[in-house]
PDB file of N, H, CA, C and O in Angstrom:
ATOM      1  N   MET A   1      97.437 143.789 120.502  1.00  0.00           N
ATOM      2  CA  MET A   1      96.895 144.087 119.090  1.00  0.00           C
ATOM      3  C   MET A   1      98.260 144.033 118.223  1.00  0.00           C
ATOM      4  O   MET A   1      98.367 143.503 117.117  1.00  0.00           O
ATOM      5  N   ARG A   2      99.402 144.765 119.032  1.00  0.00           N
ATOM      6  H   ARG A   2      99.315 145.196 119.930  1.00  0.00           H
ATOM      7  CA  ARG A   2     100.726 144.986 117.998  1.00  0.00           C
ATOM      8  C   ARG A   2     101.429 143.432 118.000  1.00  0.00           C
ATOM      9  O   ARG A   2     102.008 142.873 117.069  1.00  0.00           O
ATOM     10  N   ARG A   3     101.177 142.948 119.350  1.00  0.00           N
ATOM     11  H   ARG A   3     100.706 143.402 120.107  1.00  0.00           H
ATOM     12  CA  ARG A   3     101.732 141.235 119.357  1.00  0.00           C
ATOM     13  C   ARG A   3     100.998 140.655 118.062  1.00  0.00           C
ATOM     14  O   ARG A   3     101.691 140.329 117.099  1.00  0.00           O
ATOM     15  N   ALA A   4      99.771 140.535 118.024  1.00  0.00           N
ATOM     16  H   ALA A   4      99.208 140.799 118.807  1.00  0.00           H
ATOM     17  CA  ALA A   4      98.699 140.010 117.296  1.00  0.00           C
ATOM     18  C   ALA A   4      99.506 140.333 115.578  1.00  0.00           C
ATOM     19  O   ALA A   4      99.859 139.469 114.775  1.00  0.00           O
ATOM     20  N   ALA A   5      99.584 141.430 115.468  1.00  0.00           N
ATOM     21  H   ALA A   5      99.298 142.132 116.120  1.00  0.00           H
ATOM     22  CA  ALA A   5     100.133 141.856 114.140  1.00  0.00           C
ATOM     23  C   ALA A   5     101.450 141.446 113.666  1.00  0.00           C
ATOM     24  O   ALA A   5     101.719 141.033 112.538  1.00  0.00           O
ATOM     25  N   LEU A   6     102.547 141.667 115.038  1.00  0.00           N
ATOM     26  H   LEU A   6     102.328 142.002 115.954  1.00  0.00           H
ATOM     27  CA  LEU A   6     104.043 140.787 114.705  1.00  0.00           C
ATOM     28  C   LEU A   6     103.577 139.664 114.336  1.00  0.00           C
ATOM     29  O   LEU A   6     103.849 139.426 113.160  1.00  0.00           O
ATOM     30  N   ILE A   7     102.739 138.540 115.068  1.00  0.00           N
ATOM     31  H   ILE A   7     102.518 138.734 116.023  1.00  0.00           H
ATOM     32  CA  ILE A   7     102.912 137.031 114.668  1.00  0.00           C
ATOM     33  C   ILE A   7     102.524 136.918 113.228  1.00  0.00           C
ATOM     34  O   ILE A   7     103.115 136.190 112.430  1.00  0.00           O
ATOM     35  N   ILE A   8     101.183 137.910 112.849  1.00  0.00           N
ATOM     36  H   ILE A   8     100.703 138.501 113.497  1.00  0.00           H
ATOM     37  CA  ILE A   8     100.691 137.472 111.853  1.00  0.00           C
ATOM     38  C   ILE A   8     101.836 137.849 110.354  1.00  0.00           C
ATOM     39  O   ILE A   8     102.009 137.248 109.294  1.00  0.00           O
ATOM     40  N   ALA A   9     102.315 138.863 110.816  1.00  0.00           N
ATOM     41  H   ALA A   9     102.175 139.351 111.677  1.00  0.00           H
ATOM     42  CA  ALA A   9     103.542 139.230 109.775  1.00  0.00           C
ATOM     43  C   ALA A   9     104.605 138.298 109.725  1.00  0.00           C
ATOM     44  O   ALA A   9     105.318 138.209 108.725  1.00  0.00           O
ATOM     45  N   LEU A  10     104.787 137.483 110.896  1.00  0.00           N
ATOM     46  H   LEU A  10     104.208 137.556 111.708  1.00  0.00           H
ATOM     47  CA  LEU A  10     106.007 136.626 110.803  1.00  0.00           C
ATOM     48  C   LEU A  10     105.550 135.246 110.468  1.00  0.00           C
ATOM     49  O   LEU A  10     106.477 134.442 110.367  1.00  0.00           O
ATOM     50  N   VAL A  11     104.271 134.738 110.256  1.00  0.00           N
ATOM     51  H   VAL A  11     103.518 135.391 110.338  1.00  0.00           H
ATOM     52  CA  VAL A  11     103.596 133.896 109.866  1.00  0.00           C
ATOM     53  C   VAL A  11     103.823 134.042 108.247  1.00  0.00           C
ATOM     54  O   VAL A  11     104.428 133.221 107.558  1.00  0.00           O
ATOM     55  N   LEU A  12     103.243 135.196 107.801  1.00  0.00           N
ATOM     56  H   LEU A  12     102.751 135.863 108.360  1.00  0.00           H
ATOM     57  CA  LEU A  12     103.268 135.644 106.299  1.00  0.00           C
ATOM     58  C   LEU A  12     104.575 135.351 105.655  1.00  0.00           C
ATOM     59  O   LEU A  12     104.692 134.561 104.718  1.00  0.00           O
ATOM     60  N   ILE A  13     105.562 136.024 106.195  1.00  0.00           N
ATOM     61  H   ILE A  13     105.467 136.666 106.955  1.00  0.00           H
ATOM     62  CA  ILE A  13     106.780 135.940 105.990  1.00  0.00           C
ATOM     63  C   ILE A  13     107.583 134.633 105.726  1.00  0.00           C
ATOM     64  O   ILE A  13     108.379 134.320 104.841  1.00  0.00           O
ATOM     65  N   ALA A  14     107.168 134.091 106.635  1.00  0.00           N
ATOM     66  H   ALA A  14     106.521 134.346 107.354  1.00  0.00           H
ATOM     67  CA  ALA A  14     107.701 132.318 107.042  1.00  0.00           C
ATOM     68  C   ALA A  14     106.810 131.383 105.686  1.00  0.00           C
ATOM     69  O   ALA A  14     107.167 130.278 105.278  1.00  0.00           O
ATOM     70  N   GLY A  15     105.843 132.019 105.275  1.00  0.00           N
ATOM     71  H   GLY A  15     105.554 132.916 105.607  1.00  0.00           H
ATOM     72  CA  GLY A  15     105.333 131.401 104.037  1.00  0.00           C
ATOM     73  C   GLY A  15     105.674 131.703 102.663  1.00  0.00           C
ATOM     74  O   GLY A  15     105.074 131.153 101.740  1.00  0.00           O
ATOM     75  N   CYS A  16     106.396 132.358 102.513  1.00  0.00           N
ATOM     76  H   CYS A  16     106.884 132.805 103.263  1.00  0.00           H
ATOM     77  CA  CYS A  16     107.004 132.998 101.352  1.00  0.00           C
ATOM     78  C   CYS A  16     108.307 132.654 100.906  1.00  0.00           C
ATOM     79  O   CYS A  16     109.083 133.463 100.399  1.00  0.00           O
ATOM     80  N   GLY A  17     108.607 131.130 101.147  1.00  0.00           N
ATOM     81  H   GLY A  17     107.976 130.473 101.559  1.00  0.00           H
ATOM     82  CA  GLY A  17     109.586 130.459 100.482  1.00  0.00           C
ATOM     83  C   GLY A  17     109.951 130.122  99.234  1.00  0.00           C
ATOM     84  O   GLY A  17     108.997 130.039  98.461  1.00  0.00           O
ATOM     85  N   LYS A  18     110.996 129.904  98.782  1.00  0.00           N
ATOM     86  H   LYS A  18     111.771 129.971  99.410  1.00  0.00           H
ATOM     87  CA  LYS A  18     111.148 129.716  97.344  1.00  0.00           C
ATOM     88  C   LYS A  18     110.900 128.239  96.871  1.00  0.00           C
ATOM     89  O   LYS A  18     111.474 127.273  97.374  1.00  0.00           O
ATOM     90  N   SER A  19     109.974 128.165  95.841  1.00  0.00           N
ATOM     91  H   SER A  19     109.508 128.949  95.433  1.00  0.00           H
ATOM     92  CA  SER A  19     109.353 127.081  95.581  1.00  0.00           C
ATOM     93  C   SER A  19     110.150 126.523  93.866  1.00  0.00           C
ATOM     94  O   SER A  19     109.504 126.058  92.927  1.00  0.00           O
ATOM     95  N   SER A  20     111.556 126.740  93.886  1.00  0.00           N
ATOM     96  H   SER A  20     112.081 127.118  94.649  1.00  0.00           H
ATOM     97  CA  SER A  20     111.940 126.279  92.189  1.00  0.00           C
ATOM     98  C   SER A  20     113.220 125.305  92.971  1.00  0.00           C
ATOM     99  O   SER A  20     113.603 125.126  94.127  1.00  0.00           O
ATOM    100  N   ASP A  21     113.557 124.880  91.775  1.00  0.00           N
ATOM    101  H   ASP A  21     113.246 125.026  90.835  1.00  0.00           H
ATOM    102  CA  ASP A  21     114.674 123.900  92.006  1.00  0.00           C
ATOM    103  C   ASP A  21     115.813 124.476  92.314  1.00  0.00           C
ATOM    104  O   ASP A  21     116.117 125.631  92.014  1.00  0.00           O
ATOM    105  N   LEU A  22     116.642 123.510  93.067  1.00  0.00           N
ATOM    106  H   LEU A  22     116.395 122.572  93.310  1.00  0.00           H
ATOM    107  CA  LEU A  22     117.931 124.413  93.639  1.00  0.00           C
ATOM    108  C   LEU A  22     118.850 124.304  92.877  1.00  0.00           C
ATOM    109  O   LEU A  22     118.850 123.390  92.053  1.00  0.00           O
ATOM    110  N   THR A  23     119.744 125.094  92.944  1.00  0.00           N
ATOM    111  H   THR A  23     119.744 125.837  93.614  1.00  0.00           H
ATOM    112  CA  THR A  23     121.047 125.406  92.035  1.00  0.00           C
ATOM    113  C   THR A  23     122.077 125.815  92.922  1.00  0.00           C
ATOM    114  O   THR A  23     121.794 126.238  94.043  1.00  0.00           O
ATOM    115  N   PRO A  24     123.491 125.707  92.435  1.00  0.00           N
ATOM    116  CA  PRO A  24     124.353 126.236  93.486  1.00  0.00           C
ATOM    117  C   PRO A  24     124.328 127.549  93.267  1.00  0.00           C
ATOM    118  O   PRO A  24     123.737 128.046  92.308  1.00  0.00           O
ATOM    119  N   ARG A  25     125.069 128.314  94.280  1.00  0.00           N
ATOM    120  H   ARG A  25     125.548 127.910  95.059  1.00  0.00           H
ATOM    121  CA  ARG A  25     125.266 129.719  94.008  1.00  0.00           C
ATOM    122  C   ARG A  25     125.775 130.151  92.798  1.00  0.00           C
ATOM    123  O   ARG A  25     125.869 129.259  91.955  1.00  0.00           O
ATOM    124  N   THR A  26     126.164 131.358  92.431  1.00  0.00           N
ATOM    125  H   THR A  26     126.088 132.082  93.116  1.00  0.00           H
ATOM    126  CA  THR A  26     126.962 131.791  91.369  1.00  0.00           C
ATOM    127  C   THR A  26     128.200 132.024  91.755  1.00  0.00           C
ATOM    128  O   THR A  26     128.475 132.553  92.832  1.00  0.00           O
ATOM    129  N   GLY A  27     129.112 131.616  90.833  1.00  0.00           N
ATOM    130  H   GLY A  27     128.889 131.186  89.958  1.00  0.00           H
ATOM    131  CA  GLY A  27     130.648 131.134  91.512  1.00  0.00           C
ATOM    132  C   GLY A  27     131.088 129.861  91.910  1.00  0.00           C
ATOM    133  O   GLY A  27     132.239 129.480  91.699  1.00  0.00           O
ATOM    134  N   THR A  28     129.974 128.978  92.646  1.00  0.00           N
ATOM    135  H   THR A  28     129.039 129.288  92.817  1.00  0.00           H
ATOM    136  CA  THR A  28     130.182 127.815  93.150  1.00  0.00           C
ATOM    137  C   THR A  28     129.670 126.615  92.125  1.00  0.00           C
ATOM    138  O   THR A  28     128.984 126.816  91.123  1.00  0.00           O
ATOM    139  N   SER A  29     130.021 125.668  92.464  1.00  0.00           N
ATOM    140  H   SER A  29     130.579 125.505  93.278  1.00  0.00           H
ATOM    141  CA  SER A  29     129.607 124.465  91.885  1.00  0.00           C
ATOM    142  C   SER A  29     129.283 123.244  92.989  1.00  0.00           C
ATOM    143  O   SER A  29     129.564 123.236  94.188  1.00  0.00           O
ATOM    144  N   LEU A  30     128.789 122.498  92.415  1.00  0.00           N
ATOM    145  H   LEU A  30     128.561 122.504  91.441  1.00  0.00           H
ATOM    146  CA  LEU A  30     128.137 121.094  93.089  1.00  0.00           C
ATOM    147  C   LEU A  30     129.693 120.340  93.726  1.00  0.00           C
ATOM    148  O   LEU A  30     130.857 120.588  93.411  1.00  0.00           O
ATOM    149  N   PRO A  31     129.179 119.432  94.643  1.00  0.00           N
ATOM    150  CA  PRO A  31     130.516 118.721  94.762  1.00  0.00           C
ATOM    151  C   PRO A  31     131.072 118.001  93.767  1.00  0.00           C
ATOM    152  O   PRO A  31     130.409 117.906  92.735  1.00  0.00           O
ATOM    153  N   VAL A  32     132.257 117.404  93.823  1.00  0.00           N
ATOM    154  H   VAL A  32     132.797 117.482  94.661  1.00  0.00           H
ATOM    155  CA  VAL A  32     133.294 116.825  92.792  1.00  0.00           C
ATOM    156  C   VAL A  32     132.480 115.336  92.802  1.00  0.00           C
ATOM    157  O   VAL A  32     131.940 114.914  93.824  1.00  0.00           O
ATOM    158  N   LYS A  33     132.475 114.730  91.736  1.00  0.00           N
ATOM    159  H   LYS A  33     132.915 115.073  90.906  1.00  0.00           H
ATOM    160  CA  LYS A  33     131.614 113.516  91.174  1.00  0.00           C
ATOM    161  C   LYS A  33     131.924 112.464  92.203  1.00  0.00           C
ATOM    162  O   LYS A  33     133.149 112.349  92.161  1.00  0.00           O
ATOM    163  N   PRO A  34     131.423 111.599  93.147  1.00  0.00           N
ATOM    164  CA  PRO A  34     132.096 110.345  93.406  1.00  0.00           C
ATOM    165  C   PRO A  34     132.678 109.021  92.801  1.00  0.00           C
ATOM    166  O   PRO A  34     132.244 108.369  91.851  1.00  0.00           O
ATOM    167  N   VAL A  35     133.607 108.827  93.476  1.00  0.00           N
ATOM    168  H   VAL A  35     133.959 109.357  94.247  1.00  0.00           H
ATOM    169  CA  VAL A  35     134.418 107.597  92.994  1.00  0.00           C
ATOM    170  C   VAL A  35     134.004 106.975  92.579  1.00  0.00           C
ATOM    171  O   VAL A  35     133.111 107.017  93.425  1.00  0.00           O
ATOM    172  N   GLY A  36     133.556 105.957  91.697  1.00  0.00           N
ATOM    173  H   GLY A  36     134.281 105.922  91.010  1.00  0.00           H
ATOM    174  CA  GLY A  36     132.609 105.285  90.805  1.00  0.00           C
ATOM    175  C   GLY A  36     131.451 105.315  90.650  1.00  0.00           C
ATOM    176  O   GLY A  36     130.702 104.373  90.389  1.00  0.00           O
ATOM    177  N   ALA A  37     131.227 106.317  90.786  1.00  0.00           N
ATOM    178  H   ALA A  37     131.836 107.081  90.998  1.00  0.00           H
ATOM    179  CA  ALA A  37     129.804 107.077  90.244  1.00  0.00           C
ATOM    180  C   ALA A  37     129.658 107.328  88.794  1.00  0.00           C
ATOM    181  O   ALA A  37     130.480 108.074  88.263  1.00  0.00           O
ATOM    182  N   ALA A  38     128.656 106.766  88.044  1.00  0.00           N
ATOM    183  H   ALA A  38     127.988 106.159  88.476  1.00  0.00           H
ATOM    184  CA  ALA A  38     128.380 106.959  86.522  1.00  0.00           C
ATOM    185  C   ALA A  38     128.619 108.446  86.001  1.00  0.00           C
ATOM    186  O   ALA A  38     129.480 108.851  85.221  1.00  0.00           O
ATOM    187  N   LYS A  39     127.473 109.235  86.746  1.00  0.00           N
ATOM    188  H   LYS A  39     126.774 108.906  87.381  1.00  0.00           H
ATOM    189  CA  LYS A  39     127.517 110.483  86.611  1.00  0.00           C
ATOM    190  C   LYS A  39     127.763 111.910  87.922  1.00  0.00           C
ATOM    191  O   LYS A  39     127.923 111.690  89.122  1.00  0.00           O
ATOM    192  N   GLN A  40     127.739 112.938  87.450  1.00  0.00           N
ATOM    193  H   GLN A  40     127.609 113.117  86.475  1.00  0.00           H
ATOM    194  CA  GLN A  40     127.769 113.909  88.369  1.00  0.00           C
ATOM    195  C   GLN A  40     126.445 113.654  89.088  1.00  0.00           C
ATOM    196  O   GLN A  40     125.501 113.629  88.299  1.00  0.00           O
ATOM    197  N   PRO A  41     126.115 113.459  90.363  1.00  0.00           N
ATOM    198  CA  PRO A  41     124.783 113.732  90.969  1.00  0.00           C
ATOM    199  C   PRO A  41     124.362 115.310  90.897  1.00  0.00           C
ATOM    200  O   PRO A  41     125.128 116.254  91.085  1.00  0.00           O
ATOM    201  N   THR A  42     122.985 115.380  90.584  1.00  0.00           N
ATOM    202  H   THR A  42     122.362 114.612  90.431  1.00  0.00           H
ATOM    203  CA  THR A  42     122.343 116.835  90.435  1.00  0.00           C
ATOM    204  C   THR A  42     122.087 117.218  92.068  1.00  0.00           C
ATOM    205  O   THR A  42     122.378 116.472  93.003  1.00  0.00           O
ATOM    206  N   ALA A  43     121.558 118.370  92.167  1.00  0.00           N
ATOM    207  H   ALA A  43     121.321 118.976  91.408  1.00  0.00           H
ATOM    208  CA  ALA A  43     121.024 118.776  93.431  1.00  0.00           C
ATOM    209  C   ALA A  43     120.123 117.996  94.053  1.00  0.00           C
ATOM    210  O   ALA A  43     120.026 117.766  95.258  1.00  0.00           O
ATOM    211  N   LYS A  44     119.309 117.508  92.938  1.00  0.00           N
ATOM    212  H   LYS A  44     119.388 117.695  91.959  1.00  0.00           H
ATOM    213  CA  LYS A  44     117.840 116.608  93.675  1.00  0.00           C
ATOM    214  C   LYS A  44     118.449 115.382  94.166  1.00  0.00           C
ATOM    215  O   LYS A  44     118.008 114.813  95.165  1.00  0.00           O
ATOM    216  N   ASP A  45     119.575 114.899  93.419  1.00  0.00           N
ATOM    217  H   ASP A  45     119.934 115.361  92.609  1.00  0.00           H
ATOM    218  CA  ASP A  45     119.829 113.333  93.798  1.00  0.00           C
ATOM    219  C   ASP A  45     120.970 113.683  95.183  1.00  0.00           C
ATOM    220  O   ASP A  45     121.258 112.827  96.019  1.00  0.00           O
ATOM    221  N   LEU A  46     121.365 114.713  95.192  1.00  0.00           N
ATOM    222  H   LEU A  46     121.131 115.408  94.512  1.00  0.00           H
ATOM    223  CA  LEU A  46     121.822 114.728  96.458  1.00  0.00           C
ATOM    224  C   LEU A  46     121.174 115.151  97.809  1.00  0.00           C
ATOM    225  O   LEU A  46     121.690 115.075  98.924  1.00  0.00           O
ATOM    226  N   LEU A  47     119.874 115.637  97.463  1.00  0.00           N
ATOM    227  H   LEU A  47     119.455 115.699  96.557  1.00  0.00           H
ATOM    228  CA  LEU A  47     119.034 115.805  98.679  1.00  0.00           C
ATOM    229  C   LEU A  47     117.911 114.625  98.502  1.00  0.00           C
ATOM    230  O   LEU A  47     116.785 114.913  98.906  1.00  0.00           O
ATOM    231  N   THR A  48     118.050 113.704  98.101  1.00  0.00           N
ATOM    232  H   THR A  48     118.965 113.469  97.772  1.00  0.00           H
ATOM    233  CA  THR A  48     117.116 112.465  98.271  1.00  0.00           C
ATOM    234  C   THR A  48     117.881 111.597  99.262  1.00  0.00           C
ATOM    235  O   THR A  48     119.018 111.168  99.068  1.00  0.00           O
ATOM    236  N   MET A  49     117.213 111.407 100.236  1.00  0.00           N
ATOM    237  H   MET A  49     116.289 111.756 100.394  1.00  0.00           H
ATOM    238  CA  MET A  49     117.686 110.156 101.363  1.00  0.00           C
ATOM    239  C   MET A  49     117.805 108.831 100.923  1.00  0.00           C
ATOM    240  O   MET A  49     116.795 108.223 100.568  1.00  0.00           O
ATOM    241  N   PRO A  50     118.980 108.275 100.900  1.00  0.00           N
ATOM    242  CA  PRO A  50     119.253 106.858 100.637  1.00  0.00           C
ATOM    243  C   PRO A  50     118.334 106.033 101.619  1.00  0.00           C
ATOM    244  O   PRO A  50     117.977 106.456 102.719  1.00  0.00           O
ATOM    245  N   PRO A  51     118.001 104.832 101.103  1.00  0.00           N
ATOM    246  CA  PRO A  51     117.128 103.697 101.618  1.00  0.00           C
ATOM    247  C   PRO A  51     117.840 103.527 102.893  1.00  0.00           C
ATOM    248  O   PRO A  51     117.094 103.347 103.855  1.00  0.00           O
ATOM    249  N   GLN A  52     119.286 103.541 103.170  1.00  0.00           N
ATOM    250  H   GLN A  52     119.892 103.686 102.388  1.00  0.00           H
ATOM    251  CA  GLN A  52     119.645 103.152 104.653  1.00  0.00           C
ATOM    252  C   GLN A  52     119.256 104.222 105.711  1.00  0.00           C
ATOM    253  O   GLN A  52     119.176 103.808 106.868  1.00  0.00           O
ATOM    254  N   ALA A  53     119.049 105.303 105.525  1.00  0.00           N
ATOM    255  H   ALA A  53     119.115 105.639 104.586  1.00  0.00           H
ATOM    256  CA  ALA A  53     118.715 106.473 106.505  1.00  0.00           C
ATOM    257  C   ALA A  53     117.477 106.042 107.051  1.00  0.00           C
ATOM    258  O   ALA A  53     117.334 106.266 108.253  1.00  0.00           O
ATOM    259  N   LYS A  54     116.532 105.467 106.442  1.00  0.00           N
ATOM    260  H   LYS A  54     116.648 105.285 105.466  1.00  0.00           H
ATOM    261  CA  LYS A  54     115.161 105.382 106.952  1.00  0.00           C
ATOM    262  C   LYS A  54     114.633 103.954 106.209  1.00  0.00           C
ATOM    263  O   LYS A  54     113.843 103.920 105.265  1.00  0.00           O
ATOM    264  N   PRO A  55     115.260 102.786 106.862  1.00  0.00           N
ATOM    265  CA  PRO A  55     114.619 101.615 106.248  1.00  0.00           C
ATOM    266  C   PRO A  55     113.169 101.307 106.661  1.00  0.00           C
ATOM    267  O   PRO A  55     112.705 101.707 107.729  1.00  0.00           O
ATOM    268  N   ASN A  56     112.402 100.504 105.677  1.00  0.00           N
ATOM    269  H   ASN A  56     112.779 100.179 104.810  1.00  0.00           H
ATOM    270  CA  ASN A  56     111.168  99.786 106.145  1.00  0.00           C
ATOM    271  C   ASN A  56     111.159  98.959 107.223  1.00  0.00           C
ATOM    272  O   ASN A  56     112.198  98.604 107.779  1.00  0.00           O
ATOM    273  N   ARG A  57     110.313  98.698 107.487  1.00  0.00           N
ATOM    274  H   ARG A  57     109.469  98.987 107.035  1.00  0.00           H
ATOM    275  CA  ARG A  57     110.186  97.976 109.029  1.00  0.00           C
ATOM    276  C   ARG A  57     109.525  96.697 108.382  1.00  0.00           C
ATOM    277  O   ARG A  57     108.353  96.704 108.005  1.00  0.00           O
ATOM    278  N   VAL A  58     110.411  95.522 108.273  1.00  0.00           N
ATOM    279  H   VAL A  58     111.363  95.516 108.580  1.00  0.00           H
ATOM    280  CA  VAL A  58     109.982  94.333 107.932  1.00  0.00           C
ATOM    281  C   VAL A  58     109.852  93.297 108.895  1.00  0.00           C
ATOM    282  O   VAL A  58     109.126  92.339 108.629  1.00  0.00           O
ATOM    283  N   ASP A  59     110.609  93.373 110.251  1.00  0.00           N
ATOM    284  H   ASP A  59     111.199  94.151 110.467  1.00  0.00           H
ATOM    285  CA  ASP A  59     110.233  92.470 111.167  1.00  0.00           C
ATOM    286  C   ASP A  59     109.379  92.734 112.245  1.00  0.00           C
ATOM    287  O   ASP A  59     109.808  92.456 113.365  1.00  0.00           O
ATOM    288  N   ASP A  60     108.196  93.240 112.132  1.00  0.00           N
ATOM    289  H   ASP A  60     107.847  93.465 111.222  1.00  0.00           H
ATOM    290  CA  ASP A  60     107.198  93.629 112.952  1.00  0.00           C
ATOM    291  C   ASP A  60     106.675  92.511 114.091  1.00  0.00           C
ATOM    292  O   ASP A  60     105.919  91.556 113.916  1.00  0.00           O
ATOM    293  N   PRO A  61     107.267  92.913 115.182  1.00  0.00           N
ATOM    294  CA  PRO A  61     107.026  91.734 115.814  1.00  0.00           C
ATOM    295  C   PRO A  61     105.467  91.161 116.808  1.00  0.00           C
ATOM    296  O   PRO A  61     105.341  90.255 117.632  1.00  0.00           O
ATOM    297  N   LEU A  62     104.525  92.118 116.281  1.00  0.00           N
ATOM    298  H   LEU A  62     104.627  92.854 115.611  1.00  0.00           H
ATOM    299  CA  LEU A  62     103.097  91.906 116.516  1.00  0.00           C
ATOM    300  C   LEU A  62     102.231  91.845 115.134  1.00  0.00           C
ATOM    301  O   LEU A  62     101.775  92.852 114.591  1.00  0.00           O
ATOM    302  N   THR A  63     102.073  90.515 114.646  1.00  0.00           N
ATOM    303  H   THR A  63     102.444  89.697 115.087  1.00  0.00           H
ATOM    304  CA  THR A  63     101.275  90.512 113.090  1.00  0.00           C
ATOM    305  C   THR A  63      99.556  90.536 113.385  1.00  0.00           C
ATOM    306  O   THR A  63      98.690  90.814 112.555  1.00  0.00           O
ATOM    307  N   LYS A  64      99.379  90.200 114.665  1.00  0.00           N
ATOM    308  H   LYS A  64     100.083  89.974 115.339  1.00  0.00           H
ATOM    309  CA  LYS A  64      97.871  90.293 115.050  1.00  0.00           C
ATOM    310  C   LYS A  64      97.569  90.793 116.337  1.00  0.00           C
ATOM    311  O   LYS A  64      98.438  90.596 117.186  1.00  0.00           O
ATOM    312  N   SER A  65      96.429  91.460 116.726  1.00  0.00           N
ATOM    313  H   SER A  65      95.724  91.620 116.036  1.00  0.00           H
ATOM    314  CA  SER A  65      96.080  91.497 118.069  1.00  0.00           C
ATOM    315  C   SER A  65      95.749  90.278 118.986  1.00  0.00           C
ATOM    316  O   SER A  65      94.750  89.630 118.670  1.00  0.00           O
ATOM    317  N   VAL A  66      96.473  89.875 120.104  1.00  0.00           N
ATOM    318  H   VAL A  66      97.284  90.400 120.361  1.00  0.00           H
ATOM    319  CA  VAL A  66      96.456  89.022 120.717  1.00  0.00           C
ATOM    320  C   VAL A  66      96.746  89.196 122.089  1.00  0.00           C
ATOM    321  O   VAL A  66      97.610  89.958 122.524  1.00  0.00           O
ATOM    322  N   GLU A  67      95.870  88.341 122.880  1.00  0.00           N
ATOM    323  H   GLU A  67      95.169  87.722 122.526  1.00  0.00           H
ATOM    324  CA  GLU A  67      95.852  88.675 124.282  1.00  0.00           C
ATOM    325  C   GLU A  67      97.203  87.986 124.907  1.00  0.00           C
ATOM    326  O   GLU A  67      97.820  86.967 124.597  1.00  0.00           O
ATOM    327  N   ARG A  68      97.383  88.922 125.860  1.00  0.00           N
ATOM    328  H   ARG A  68      96.881  89.750 126.112  1.00  0.00           H
ATOM    329  CA  ARG A  68      99.072  88.517 126.481  1.00  0.00           C
ATOM    330  C   ARG A  68      98.663  87.265 127.583  1.00  0.00           C
ATOM    331  O   ARG A  68      97.571  87.108 128.128  1.00  0.00           O
ATOM    332  N   PRO A  69      99.665  86.584 127.703  1.00  0.00           N
ATOM    333  CA  PRO A  69      99.397  85.536 128.626  1.00  0.00           C
ATOM    334  C   PRO A  69      99.667  86.270 129.809  1.00  0.00           C
ATOM    335  O   PRO A  69     100.040  87.442 129.761  1.00  0.00           O
ATOM    336  N   ASP A  70      99.487  85.598 130.955  1.00  0.00           N
ATOM    337  H   ASP A  70      99.184  84.646 130.994  1.00  0.00           H
ATOM    338  CA  ASP A  70      99.881  86.182 132.527  1.00  0.00           C
ATOM    339  C   ASP A  70     101.318  85.925 132.372  1.00  0.00           C
ATOM    340  O   ASP A  70     102.021  85.195 131.672  1.00  0.00           O
ATOM    341  N   ASP A  71     101.519  86.978 133.472  1.00  0.00           N
ATOM    342  H   ASP A  71     100.948  87.571 134.040  1.00  0.00           H
ATOM    343  CA  ASP A  71     103.102  86.971 133.480  1.00  0.00           C
ATOM    344  C   ASP A  71     103.365  86.697 135.065  1.00  0.00           C
ATOM    345  O   ASP A  71     103.098  87.591 135.869  1.00  0.00           O
ATOM    346  N   PRO A  72     103.915  85.395 135.519  1.00  0.00           N
ATOM    347  CA  PRO A  72     103.735  85.327 136.697  1.00  0.00           C
ATOM    348  C   PRO A  72     105.217  86.363 137.567  1.00  0.00           C
ATOM    349  O   PRO A  72     105.347  86.537 138.779  1.00  0.00           O
ATOM    350  N   PHE A  73     105.757  86.670 136.907  1.00  0.00           N
ATOM    351  H   PHE A  73     105.651  86.529 135.923  1.00  0.00           H
ATOM    352  CA  PHE A  73     106.869  87.909 137.655  1.00  0.00           C
ATOM    353  C   PHE A  73     106.405  89.481 137.409  1.00  0.00           C
ATOM    354  O   PHE A  73     107.076  90.510 137.494  1.00  0.00           O
ATOM    355  N   HIS A  74     105.199  89.314 137.117  1.00  0.00           N
ATOM    356  H   HIS A  74     104.654  88.479 137.047  1.00  0.00           H
ATOM    357  CA  HIS A  74     104.530  90.776 136.940  1.00  0.00           C
ATOM    358  C   HIS A  74     103.780  91.363 138.727  1.00  0.00           C
ATOM    359  O   HIS A  74     102.592  91.570 138.975  1.00  0.00           O
ATOM    360  N   LEU A  75     104.552  91.446 139.346  1.00  0.00           N
ATOM    361  H   LEU A  75     105.517  91.278 139.145  1.00  0.00           H
ATOM    362  CA  LEU A  75     104.031  91.525 140.814  1.00  0.00           C
ATOM    363  C   LEU A  75     103.919  93.078 141.380  1.00  0.00           C
ATOM    364  O   LEU A  75     104.791  93.899 141.098  1.00  0.00           O
ATOM    365  N   PRO A  76     103.038  93.336 142.011  1.00  0.00           N
ATOM    366  CA  PRO A  76     103.031  94.938 142.865  1.00  0.00           C
ATOM    367  C   PRO A  76     104.065  94.848 142.948  1.00  0.00           C
ATOM    368  O   PRO A  76     104.652  93.794 142.703  1.00  0.00           O
ATOM    369  N   PRO A  77     104.796  96.212 143.423  1.00  0.00           N
ATOM    370  CA  PRO A  77     105.874  96.615 144.167  1.00  0.00           C
ATOM    371  C   PRO A  77     105.430  96.154 145.687  1.00  0.00           C
ATOM    372  O   PRO A  77     104.328  95.833 146.132  1.00  0.00           O
ATOM    373  N   PRO A  78     106.823  96.257 146.348  1.00  0.00           N
ATOM    374  CA  PRO A  78     106.677  95.577 147.813  1.00  0.00           C
ATOM    375  C   PRO A  78     106.324  96.874 148.625  1.00  0.00           C
ATOM    376  O   PRO A  78     106.846  97.952 148.342  1.00  0.00           O
ATOM    377  N   GLY A  79     105.395  96.724 149.670  1.00  0.00           N
ATOM    378  H   GLY A  79     104.971  95.848 149.900  1.00  0.00           H
ATOM    379  CA  GLY A  79     104.831  97.827 150.483  1.00  0.00           C
ATOM    380  C   GLY A  79     105.213  98.102 151.569  1.00  0.00           C
ATOM    381  O   GLY A  79     104.697  99.033 152.187  1.00  0.00           O
TER     382      GLY A  79
END
C-alpha cells in the first residue's frame, strides 16, 4: 500500500511541470548573438531543431509493395 502511494505521489509530482515560456535565470542572459545573424535569437529559437538535425526522407527505396525475386544465394546453413 505504501509503495503504491509513493508511486502515485511521484507521478503527480512529475506532472507539475512549468508550462510557460523559458527565460534566462535572473542575473544571466542568453548567449551572444552569432556572427552573421541579423538578430539575437530568442530562447524559443535556440530550442528549435534545425532541419539538419532530422532531415525528411526523400529517397525511400521501396515505393510500392512488390514480390521479391528469388535469391540464388539464399541457401540454408550447412548442416
